[in-house]
C-alpha positions, -999 to +999 in steps of 0.1 A: +218-126-007+212-118+030+234-086+026+214-076-004+180-081+014+194-062+044+205-034+022+171-033+004+153-032+038+176-004+051+172+016+019+135+011+020+133+023+055+153+054+047+134+061+014+100+057+031+108+079+060+101+050+084+124+045+113+133+013+130+111+023+159+081+021+136+091-010+116+071-042+119+084-070+140+094-105+127+061-119+142+040-091+127+056-096+093+052-134+095+015-130+104+010-105+076+027-129+051+004-158+063-027-136+057-014-124+023-003-158+008-038-171+005-029-200-017+001-209+004+024-212-026+052-191-011+048-162-035+023-134-039+009-129-074-022-114-090-048-104-065-026-115-035+001-091-046-020-061-056-022-043-023+015-048-016+026-037-051+005-006-045+024+001-013+057-003-032+046+021-059+035+047-034+068+044-016+087+047-050+103+013-047+115-009-075+088-034-085+095-070-093+097-075-130+073-104-130+048-087-106+054-114-080+066-109-044+086-136-028+084-143+009+119-130+015+112-098-004+079-094+014+095-099+049+123-074+041+099-047+029+076-054+058+104-051+084+115-019+067+080-005+073+069-003+037+036-021+043+025+000+072-007+019+064-008+055+073-036+068+095-058+094+079-056+130+091-086+143+111-112+158+089-100+139+058-106+141+029-089+175+029-095+200+001-064+210-019-047+207-052-035+172-059-009+160-083-020+124-081-030+107-113-059+084-113-036+054-111-018+069-081-051+075-064-061+039-070-028+027-055-035+047-023-070+031-021-056-004-027-028+001-001-055+011+024-071-024+019-098-017-007-104-037-038-124-033-070-118+004-073-139+020-099-155+052-112-128+075-098-132+111-107-115+142-093-139+168-079-135+206-078-118+204-044-090+182-057-104+150-041-105+118-060-138+100-053-151+066-064-164+032-054-145+002-040-150-029-018-138-034+017-143-071+023-177-079+009-190-043+014-193-018-014-183+016-002-177+051-015-141+062-011-121+094-013-084+102-016-072+137-009-040+156-019-021+141+011-030+105+002-055+102+030-080+075+021-115+075+037-147+057+031-179+077+030 
């Protein structure tokens, strides 16, 4: 089992373009797990899992069949850098043709830490725009063709 998890983490690191230098530490992953597992049941499901499932979809990783993320799978993916949020490029959102579907744009927004994404529409500049929540705040969000997510 440990070999399998190690292989998954290594493959995830390679597939995501992350290198070991940018992977999260054991302590960072443990802290992120503690934050994510709100109900302390040892597995992420439903709302708890949504942000992390979005990261996995963005990184083209195999999703758990039951939509639940165990602590072991979470830590392996975290250590492989799969849950590291990208910083937005200066000047984002950037104009350009996007091939993102609405669902993919929602995944980028969720991975950036927003919830309750709604009213997404793609404008003439190729930018997906809509509404979401960051904590308790309702905000306008935008996703460009590079996957940059910004609130406006």
